[in-house]
C-alpha positions as CSV (number, residue, x, y, z in Angstrom):
1,M,134.9,-8.7,-167.0
2,A,137.4,-11.5,-166.8
3,L,139.9,-12.8,-169.3
4,I,139.5,-16.5,-169.5
5,V,141.7,-19.0,-171.4
6,Q,140.1,-22.3,-172.2
7,K,141.6,-25.5,-173.6
8,Y,139.7,-28.3,-175.3
9,G,141.3,-31.7,-175.8
10,G,141.0,-34.1,-178.6
11,T,138.0,-35.9,-177.4
12,S,136.2,-32.6,-176.6
13,V,136.5,-31.7,-180.3
14,G,136.5,-35.3,-181.6
15,S,133.5,-34.9,-184.0
16,I,131.3,-32.3,-185.6
17,E,128.7,-32.7,-182.9
18,R,131.3,-32.3,-180.2
19,I,132.6,-29.1,-181.9
20,K,129.1,-27.7,-181.9
21,V,128.8,-28.3,-178.1
22,V,132.2,-26.7,-177.5
23,A,131.4,-23.7,-179.6
24,Q,128.2,-23.1,-177.7
25,H,130.0,-23.3,-174.4
26,I,132.7,-20.8,-175.6
27,K,129.9,-18.5,-176.8
28,E,128.1,-18.7,-173.4
29,T,131.3,-17.9,-171.6
30,A,131.8,-14.8,-173.7
31,E,128.2,-13.7,-173.3
32,K,128.7,-13.5,-169.6
33,G,131.0,-10.5,-170.3
34,N,134.3,-12.4,-170.5
35,K,137.1,-12.1,-173.0
36,V,137.8,-15.6,-174.2
37,V,140.8,-17.3,-175.8
38,A,140.3,-21.0,-176.6
39,I,143.1,-23.4,-177.4
40,V,142.1,-26.6,-179.2
41,S,143.8,-30.0,-179.8
42,A,143.6,-32.0,-182.9
43,M,140.4,-34.1,-183.2
44,A,140.8,-37.4,-181.3
45,G,142.7,-39.9,-183.4
46,E,143.9,-37.4,-186.0
47,T,147.5,-37.2,-184.7
48,D,147.9,-41.0,-184.6
49,K,146.5,-41.2,-188.1
50,L,149.0,-38.7,-189.4
51,I,151.9,-40.5,-187.7
52,K,150.8,-43.9,-189.2
53,M,150.7,-42.4,-192.7
54,A,154.2,-40.9,-192.2
55,K,155.6,-44.2,-191.0
56,E,154.1,-46.0,-194.0
57,L,156.2,-43.8,-196.1
58,S,159.4,-43.8,-194.0
59,K,160.7,-45.9,-191.1
60,R,162.3,-42.7,-189.6
61,P,160.6,-39.6,-191.1
62,S,162.4,-36.3,-190.7
63,E,161.4,-34.6,-187.4
64,R,161.2,-31.3,-189.1
65,E,158.6,-32.6,-191.6
66,M,156.8,-34.5,-188.9
67,D,156.3,-31.2,-187.0
68,L,154.9,-29.6,-190.1
69,L,152.6,-32.6,-190.7
70,L,151.3,-33.0,-187.1
71,S,150.7,-29.3,-186.6
72,S,148.0,-29.5,-189.2
73,G,145.6,-31.4,-186.9
74,E,145.2,-28.5,-184.5
75,R,144.9,-26.0,-187.3
76,I,141.9,-27.9,-188.7
77,S,140.2,-28.0,-185.2
78,S,140.8,-24.3,-184.6
79,A,139.3,-23.4,-188.0
80,L,136.3,-25.6,-187.5
81,V,135.5,-24.2,-184.0
82,A,135.9,-20.6,-185.3
83,I,133.6,-21.4,-188.3
84,R,130.9,-22.8,-186.0
85,L,131.2,-19.8,-183.6
86,N,130.7,-17.3,-186.5
87,E,127.7,-19.4,-187.7
88,I,126.0,-19.1,-184.3
89,G,126.5,-15.4,-184.0
90,A,129.8,-15.0,-182.1
91,K,132.6,-13.1,-183.7
92,A,135.6,-15.5,-183.8
93,V,139.0,-15.8,-185.5
94,A,141.3,-18.9,-185.7
95,M,145.0,-18.4,-185.3
96,T,148.1,-20.7,-185.6
97,G,150.9,-20.8,-183.2
98,R,153.0,-18.6,-185.5
99,Q,150.2,-16.0,-185.7
100,C,149.9,-16.0,-181.9
101,G,153.7,-15.1,-181.6
102,I,154.7,-18.4,-179.9
103,V,158.5,-18.7,-180.3
104,T,160.3,-21.9,-179.4
105,D,163.7,-23.4,-179.4
106,E,164.9,-25.5,-182.4
107,I,164.2,-29.0,-181.0
108,H,161.7,-30.6,-183.3
109,T,158.9,-32.7,-181.8
110,K,159.8,-31.7,-178.3
111,A,160.2,-27.9,-178.6
112,R,160.1,-25.6,-175.5
113,I,158.4,-22.2,-175.6
114,K,160.9,-19.3,-175.2
115,S,158.5,-16.3,-175.6
116,I,155.1,-15.3,-176.6
117,D,154.3,-12.0,-178.3
118,A,150.5,-11.7,-177.6
119,K,150.0,-8.4,-179.5
120,R,147.8,-9.9,-182.2
121,I,145.7,-11.8,-179.7
122,F,145.0,-8.6,-177.7
123,E,144.1,-6.8,-181.0
124,H,141.4,-9.4,-181.8
125,L,140.1,-9.4,-178.2
126,D,139.9,-5.6,-178.2
127,N,138.0,-5.9,-181.4
128,G,135.3,-8.0,-179.6
129,E,136.4,-11.3,-181.1
130,I,136.9,-14.7,-179.5
131,V,140.3,-16.1,-180.4
132,I,140.6,-19.8,-181.2
133,V,144.2,-21.0,-181.1
134,A,145.7,-24.1,-182.7
135,G,147.6,-25.7,-179.7
136,F,150.7,-27.8,-179.6
137,Q,152.8,-25.6,-182.0
138,G,155.0,-22.6,-182.5
139,I,157.9,-21.5,-184.7
140,S,161.6,-21.9,-184.0
141,E,163.5,-18.8,-182.9
142,T,166.3,-19.0,-185.5
143,T,164.9,-20.7,-188.5
144,G,161.2,-19.8,-188.3
145,D,160.3,-23.5,-188.9
146,V,157.1,-25.0,-187.5
147,T,157.8,-26.8,-184.2
148,T,155.6,-28.9,-182.0
149,L,155.6,-29.1,-178.2
150,G,155.3,-32.9,-177.8
151,R,152.2,-34.9,-176.8
152,G,149.9,-32.9,-174.5
153,G,151.5,-29.7,-175.8
154,S,148.1,-28.0,-176.2
155,D,148.0,-27.9,-172.3
156,T,151.3,-26.1,-172.4
157,T,150.1,-23.7,-175.1
158,A,147.0,-22.8,-173.0
159,V,148.8,-22.1,-169.7
160,A,151.6,-20.3,-171.5
161,I,149.1,-18.0,-173.3
162,A,147.2,-17.5,-170.1
163,A,150.5,-16.4,-168.5
164,A,151.3,-14.1,-171.4
165,L,147.9,-12.5,-171.3
166,K,147.8,-12.4,-167.4
167,A,144.5,-14.2,-167.7
168,D,142.2,-14.6,-164.6
169,M,141.8,-18.3,-165.1
170,C,142.9,-21.1,-167.4
171,E,140.3,-23.8,-167.8
172,I,141.4,-27.2,-169.2
173,Y,138.5,-29.1,-170.6
174,T,139.0,-32.8,-171.2
175,D,137.1,-36.1,-171.0
176,V,137.5,-36.4,-167.2
177,D,135.9,-34.0,-164.7
178,G,138.9,-33.3,-162.5
179,I,142.0,-34.7,-160.8
180,Y,141.4,-38.0,-159.0
181,T,143.3,-39.8,-156.2
182,A,144.0,-42.5,-158.8
183,D,142.9,-43.5,-162.3
184,P,139.2,-44.2,-161.8
185,R,139.3,-46.7,-164.6
186,I,141.6,-48.8,-162.3
187,V,140.3,-47.9,-158.9
188,N,136.5,-47.9,-158.6
189,N,136.5,-45.8,-155.4
190,A,139.0,-43.1,-156.6
191,R,137.9,-39.7,-155.3
192,K,137.9,-36.4,-157.2
193,L,139.9,-33.7,-155.5
194,D,138.6,-30.1,-155.1
195,K,142.0,-28.6,-155.3
196,I,145.7,-29.7,-155.5
197,S,148.9,-27.8,-155.3
198,Y,151.1,-27.1,-158.3
199,S,153.9,-29.2,-156.9
200,E,151.7,-32.2,-156.3
201,M,150.1,-31.9,-159.8
202,M,153.6,-31.5,-161.4
203,E,154.7,-34.7,-159.7
204,L,151.5,-36.6,-160.7
205,A,151.9,-35.3,-164.3
206,S,155.5,-36.4,-164.5
207,L,154.6,-39.8,-163.0
208,G,152.0,-40.9,-165.5
209,A,148.8,-39.0,-164.7
210,K,147.5,-38.1,-168.1
211,V,145.1,-35.2,-167.1
212,L,147.7,-32.4,-167.4
213,Q,151.0,-32.1,-169.2
214,I,153.9,-31.4,-166.8
215,R,155.2,-28.4,-168.6
216,S,151.8,-26.7,-168.4
217,V,151.9,-27.1,-164.7
218,E,155.4,-25.7,-164.6
219,F,154.1,-22.6,-166.4
220,G,151.2,-22.3,-164.0
221,M,153.4,-22.5,-160.9
222,K,156.0,-20.1,-162.3
223,Y,153.5,-17.4,-163.4
224,N,150.9,-18.2,-160.7
225,V,148.1,-19.0,-163.3
226,P,145.1,-20.7,-161.6
227,I,144.3,-23.9,-163.6
228,M,140.8,-25.5,-163.4
229,V,140.5,-29.0,-164.8
230,L,136.9,-29.8,-166.0
231,S,135.0,-32.1,-168.3
232,S,133.6,-30.7,-171.6
233,F,131.0,-33.6,-171.4
234,T,129.4,-32.6,-168.1
235,F,130.7,-29.0,-167.3
236,N,130.5,-30.0,-163.7
237,P,132.8,-28.3,-161.1
238,G,136.4,-29.6,-161.5
239,T,139.7,-29.5,-159.6
240,L,141.6,-26.3,-159.0
241,V,145.4,-26.5,-159.4
242,T,146.8,-23.6,-157.2
243,K,149.3,-22.5,-154.7
244,E,150.0,-24.7,-151.7
245,D,148.4,-23.8,-148.4
246,K,148.6,-25.2,-144.9
247,E,145.5,-27.3,-145.2
248,M,147.1,-29.3,-148.0
249,E,150.0,-30.4,-145.7
250,K,147.6,-32.2,-143.4
251,I,147.0,-34.8,-146.1
252,V,149.9,-37.2,-146.2
253,V,149.3,-38.7,-149.7
254,S,147.1,-37.0,-152.3
255,G,147.2,-39.5,-155.1
256,V,148.6,-42.7,-156.7
257,A,150.0,-42.5,-160.2
258,H,151.2,-45.1,-162.6
259,D,153.1,-45.0,-165.9
260,K,153.5,-47.9,-168.3
261,N,155.5,-45.9,-170.8
262,Q,158.7,-47.1,-169.2
263,A,161.7,-49.1,-170.3
264,R,164.7,-50.2,-168.3
265,L,168.2,-50.3,-169.9
266,K,171.3,-51.8,-168.3
267,I,175.0,-51.7,-169.2
268,N,177.1,-54.3,-167.4
269,K,180.7,-54.2,-166.2
270,V,181.5,-50.5,-166.6
271,K,184.8,-49.3,-165.3
272,D,184.4,-47.9,-161.8
273,E,186.2,-44.7,-162.3
274,P,185.3,-40.9,-162.4
275,G,183.7,-39.6,-165.6
276,V,182.4,-42.9,-167.0
277,A,178.8,-42.5,-165.8
278,A,179.0,-38.8,-166.9
279,K,180.0,-39.9,-170.4
280,I,177.1,-42.4,-170.7
281,F,174.4,-40.0,-169.5
282,D,175.9,-37.1,-171.5
283,E,175.5,-39.1,-174.7
284,I,171.9,-40.0,-173.8
285,A,171.1,-36.3,-173.1
286,K,172.6,-35.2,-176.4
287,N,169.9,-37.3,-178.1
288,N,167.2,-35.5,-176.1
289,I,166.3,-38.6,-174.1
290,N,165.0,-38.1,-170.6
291,V,166.4,-40.4,-167.9
292,D,164.4,-41.2,-164.8
293,M,165.4,-43.9,-162.3
294,I,169.2,-44.7,-162.1
295,V,170.6,-47.6,-160.2
296,Q,174.4,-48.4,-159.9
297,N,175.5,-51.7,-158.4
298,V,178.9,-53.5,-158.1
299,S,179.2,-56.1,-160.8
300,D,179.7,-59.8,-160.2
301,D,183.5,-59.5,-160.5
302,G,183.6,-56.9,-157.7
303,K,185.8,-54.6,-159.8
304,T,183.3,-52.9,-162.2
305,T,179.8,-51.6,-161.9
306,D,176.4,-52.3,-163.6
307,I,174.4,-49.2,-164.4
308,S,170.7,-49.4,-165.1
309,F,168.2,-46.6,-165.8
310,T,164.7,-46.0,-167.2
311,V,163.6,-43.9,-170.2
312,P,160.3,-43.4,-171.9
313,R,159.4,-46.5,-173.9
314,D,159.3,-44.5,-177.2
315,D,163.0,-43.6,-176.7
316,A,164.1,-47.1,-175.6
317,D,165.4,-48.5,-178.9
318,K,167.3,-45.3,-179.6
319,A,168.9,-45.4,-176.1
320,F,169.7,-49.1,-176.5
321,E,171.6,-48.3,-179.7
322,I,173.5,-45.6,-178.0
323,L,174.4,-47.9,-175.1
324,Q,175.6,-50.6,-177.5
325,N,178.0,-48.2,-179.1
326,L,179.2,-46.9,-175.8
327,S,179.8,-50.4,-174.5
328,K,182.3,-51.0,-177.3
329,E,183.9,-47.6,-176.7
330,L,184.2,-48.1,-173.0
331,N,185.2,-51.8,-173.2
332,A,182.1,-52.6,-171.0
333,G,180.0,-55.7,-170.9
334,E,176.5,-56.7,-172.1
335,V,173.7,-54.2,-172.8
336,S,170.1,-55.3,-172.1
337,I,166.7,-53.8,-172.4
338,N,163.4,-54.5,-170.6
339,K,160.2,-52.9,-171.9
340,D,157.9,-54.9,-169.5
341,V,158.2,-52.6,-166.6
342,A,156.0,-49.8,-165.1
343,K,156.3,-47.1,-162.4
344,V,153.9,-46.7,-159.5
345,S,154.1,-43.6,-157.3
346,I,152.5,-41.9,-154.4
347,V,152.4,-38.1,-154.1
348,G,151.6,-35.7,-151.3
349,V,153.0,-32.5,-149.8
350,G,152.2,-33.9,-146.4
351,M,154.9,-36.5,-146.8
352,R,157.4,-33.8,-145.8
353,S,156.2,-33.8,-142.2
354,H,154.9,-37.4,-141.8
355,P,157.5,-40.2,-141.2
356,G,157.0,-43.8,-142.2
357,V,155.4,-43.2,-145.6
358,A,158.1,-45.1,-147.6
359,A,158.0,-48.0,-145.2
360,K,154.2,-48.3,-145.6
361,M,154.5,-48.2,-149.4
362,F,157.2,-50.9,-149.5
363,N,155.3,-53.1,-147.0
364,T,152.1,-52.8,-149.1
365,L,153.9,-53.9,-152.2
366,A,155.7,-56.7,-150.4
367,T,152.3,-58.0,-149.0
368,E,151.1,-58.3,-152.6
369,N,154.4,-60.1,-153.5
370,I,155.4,-57.3,-155.9
371,N,159.2,-57.0,-156.3
372,I,160.7,-53.5,-156.5
373,R,163.3,-53.1,-159.2
374,A,164.3,-49.4,-158.6
375,I,163.3,-46.5,-156.3
376,T,163.3,-42.8,-156.7
377,T,162.2,-40.2,-154.2
378,S,161.7,-36.4,-153.8
379,E,160.3,-34.4,-150.9
380,I,156.7,-35.1,-151.9
381,K,156.9,-38.4,-153.9
382,I,158.1,-42.0,-153.9
383,S,158.3,-44.0,-157.1
384,C,158.9,-47.7,-157.5
385,L,159.7,-49.6,-160.7
386,I,157.9,-52.9,-160.9
387,D,156.9,-55.6,-163.4
388,E,154.2,-54.1,-165.7
389,K,151.8,-57.0,-165.1
390,Y,151.4,-56.0,-161.5
391,T,150.6,-52.3,-162.2
392,E,146.8,-52.3,-161.5
393,L,147.2,-54.5,-158.4
394,A,149.9,-52.1,-157.0
395,V,147.8,-49.0,-157.7
396,R,144.7,-50.5,-155.9
397,A,146.7,-51.8,-153.0
398,L,148.4,-48.4,-152.4
399,H,145.1,-46.5,-152.8
400,D,143.6,-48.7,-150.1
401,A,146.6,-48.7,-147.8
402,F,146.7,-44.9,-147.6
403,E,142.8,-44.7,-147.4
404,L,142.6,-42.3,-150.3
405,Y,138.9,-43.2,-150.8
406,K,138.1,-41.2,-147.6
407,E,137.2,-37.5,-147.6
408,Q,140.1,-35.8,-145.8
């Protein structure tokens, strides 16, 4: 008997017919002798609908109330799946994040899980029940308020619960049947991977690959939870996210990722002295805005510096307002914002031991006359900021240049 955690995304439970299919699959998994915990997202489009309603009532709705509002989508899905399971002869119970003992910090809309008391889940499993969990949510440690984990947070819920339960496998069911070398909607010959390392998947998730949320991969790597990415539409074999092995290092580049959710901000003529950059980024951090690429150049006058950086596009206006206030305080120059940029990246653990990868990437983009505005690197990734209109061209060119369409 295995303990299996399954997660079903919004498209997987997007209609009553889809919920019937999912419930049947959960039942069949349990009938094989497994204990099953299933985490569900809100039905496709439900979260966007709730956000739209809130913004029709307020330009800036309270984040606390938004968490309470948005958590309802997953509660509806979990209840509906449990109702269907009971109807077809499988004992099931739906639970909220609070009932599952998921405790988070106090940061609304972007909360991080601090602990999980899985006692009640175990009680239901020991009673022969399938547990259906509302994903994406928990309660804050100090106030007991409902919190949400950010977009894609149901993935995090699933892997975190799998870690807490010491599950044998965490299966992530979505509308794609695994991890591909690039977005197959952009690259026709993108290839599905049989397996990928946690570190590669974490980079791809952080760089725009939408299949898994980065924090879910962090949990998987930290607690060694095997994660299988599959499709709830085909139930074909998927991609295993697992520990790195020597075979993986032979492959120089595993995938190409892109992210259009980017904005570039720039503050000109900042005093070139210790502590100024720290003040700017400290103020950005206080507002829970993640900064990615940072470039600092000497200004035209040769005495000051220009600092530019990227943030998620959703946070761009807030960051722009912060920079404008800082510009006055620091007696700096003009502040500008550009939302027409995108990030393209290549990822692969084999990059550690194969020289010339960066040069090949830059030459490929240059051949297509694509200008690079900023660069960031790590041991296993290289990212370039480019004009958004060239995103698809860049992804296809890099996929071909590194021959990712070939079985390796």
